[in-house]
Phi, psi and omega in degrees: 000309182274349176060038179300330181302328184262341180263318183249356174101151184293332181300328180301323182267326184291329176217092188270053181295340178295335179296318177295326177297316180296315184288330188246286188299315182297317180287317183296331186265003179301317179299315181295329182256012188298321182297323175298316182297311182296318179300318182289324177299311181298313182295319182297314180291321179298322181278332183278333181248096185288152176284141178229164184297321183264001177085003182237146176214144181264124180222152173278118190303311184294317179297323177299313182293322177300316180297315182293312181297322178298317180294316183292315180294323178295321178298319181287323185285312189235351177068185179277151001269354187297326181295340180273356180279113184298322180295322177300314181294323180293326176298315179298318181292315182293326182300326180301313181291324180290322176294320178299319178296338180299339179302331184282355175298340181298343179290343180270149170298156188307317185291344180257000185293325174303317177294320180300326180295329177282326182284325187260343183226166174249023186295328182292323175295322179290323176298318180295321180293318177298322178298323177300320179291319189272336186303309181294327179295315180292320180299318179298318182290323177296323178293320177296319177298318181297325184276317190244355181101172187300322180256060184291151182302131180082011179300125182293149176257078185217181185299321181298316178296318181295320179292320179297316179296318181292322178298316180296317180295331181272002179078020181262145173289138180279110182234135182300321181297318181292312180295329178297317178297322181289325175296318179294323178297316181292322175296322177304321181277347187257314194287300190282330177292315178294321179297319179296322181295314181289326177294319178299317179294321179296317178296322179294322176297328176293325179284330182224071185297342179294341180289337187300320184296317181292322177295316180299318180298320178295315180300313182296322180294313181293315182294327179297333179262324189253343191072183177274111183203169175299321179298322179296316179300324180293347179256003179270074186292323180290320177298315179300314180298321182295319178294319180295314182292324177297318178292323180296318184279320189252028180296160184287352181216156175296324177260131183245169179055047179297133180217152172242130183285124183273340176208159180308136182228135180244123177283167183298335179272005178096354179294130182252129175251113183290156176305142178075009175285135176267133182236155173203160179255129180260160175283117188230142175299332180291337182261315182234126172298138182048061190297337183265006179255132178286120178241098191307318184246037180304324187263005178281125180279162176292159181306133178094343180270138177293138180241107175293128184266143179249312185277327181234154004269353186277000000 
């Protein structure tokens, strides 16, 4: 469906060790890297929203969120100084749209799809540019490993290190071109989806500004006890519910969670979904009471009940 084989290369699909990195190392290290994340969030918003004499400034909400999320994710993925390189961040942002355009490669017969990826997208140029950024960084780390061993002094705790370790564990040769494609894939999943989620919540706050006080009170209460940390975010149940409900109401499509079945699948009740079937979840009265009404704290559980979080802390 997404034609990653032709936009990001076959190695991405043939050995998807980056998926384990996303599920394990990236999530597990949020706590360890939280101070970097918080510092970048504060700095990004301070620089993106300039001070004015009257206290107001006009900004495009979505573009603001893309810029902030791009900065924060880059800080988490590659650290300083590369995350401060504007051209690096723009490559990550642009790659998302080029990968998205890759879906249209399906109009070509299979034997012409490699050519179609060049005709319809600029992803190959962006992959080459990302490789330029990462090649010297990877070469330096390989040299350090050769000299001092796998856990060399000062080894960064970032996405590049996690991918290099995962590639080695998966029996793959560490190649800048391959890791560059995987970094762009992970950016594809991080930047615009998170930006859309925060933009939806911001627009909802504009529609119901009275909600801001209750959200602020929860944040202040949790932070007063926990400080700013991953654990603190995990206790912000109202904030989490607000983000989830905003996405549910203001999603980019009437049908959400679009998926294509890659192989025949049988549910526990015997229902069979054939390979290549497209699925989506609709807003239904059977799932949500008053499904077309925004209920800010719909997902907040009663006191004492465990609340699985979706929007926070990751």
